[in-house]
Phi, psi and omega in degrees: 000131182269162178305329181290342179272359184245149168271137185230146175225134170275170179303316181294324178290323176297314182292337180274353181294152168307143186307313182295317178297320179295318178300314180298317183294306186290326178286346182261338189291343178274359176087200183279131180240157181292139176266120182224148173254127176261124182250134179219166171222151172271184183290348177261003178089002177292127187266158176215144180217128181217149181270139180224143177240015187248016184284130184227151175281129180249344180168158182253340181216090004284160180282113183231140173233149178230160171212157182265129177255114181283156177297144181274144177285319185256007177089355181253128174230088189298320180301310183291321178301318179291321178296317179296324183287320187248337183079000185238144174199168178229148176249127187232119180294141180272128176279152180304330181280357185242012187296325180295316179290321179296318180297327181297333181292348179281352177293150185279070179290148174293158187300327183285350178271142179256116182296336174305311182290316186291327182262358176081031175258148177262141176278136175237142176246148172238136181297334185279351184212130184271071177205178180251149182230161172277120190302316186265016178287130180295330177233128178236131183231120176272128188239147173243126181298135179247304180197163175240123181255115179288139175248101188292334185300329180220017174061035174254177177224143168263119179268122183248133179223158177262143180281118183252340185200143178223135172225126185226140175304127192300328184293343181262001181257117182274173188299332179264014180072008169289151181257139173262098185291335176293314178298323181286345179074032183290140177262150175242162180236140167228131184074210184264337191209019179247130184244145186232151170271143180260140179226136176285118184255330181195157175221137184234154172287173178302133183289138178231142179300130177089353179236106181289130186293137174250137183297133175259352174209137177208146178284345183276000000 
């Protein structure tokens, strides 16, 4: 592909874009990201549910996950306020059949409203973890808050938590504990409002120098 076949933007051209166009572009260039709902409660039991596409794996021993908390426009961050108050939260994978309801949780509801009720999700409890989960989520992860790392460059924070509990629909867990996200029906997000279905296209053995990997599984 030649340069003439590509659309190009310099830094100054990116910054000059209309805000919505810039958001769509920059939020899309990293590709498909996992769609997850973070569920929290305050100390009075008031629930909150919000969709996030920034959850990342930080390590397996100890098991740590992080997500990016953007600066608030009105000063209220119900998810973070509840996490700071209780230290507990859950990460719930969004199923392909639930993207419309999950997307609705991104609306700026007042703190006294419970997005579970407004978006039509059911709360689930597990005896092994004192937090709330999305009942029909294919993957449910109970988290304990560890730390918040400020990112001064854009006034965001990376919220880091330890994995305390995992519940996954059994049909998506293979014998070696790898997950088949296609079987689980996991949804992905690109940009601000586009959702994708995930499909397993290939699987390779561990890469070794001098041996080019050959697919051991492919949908083709």
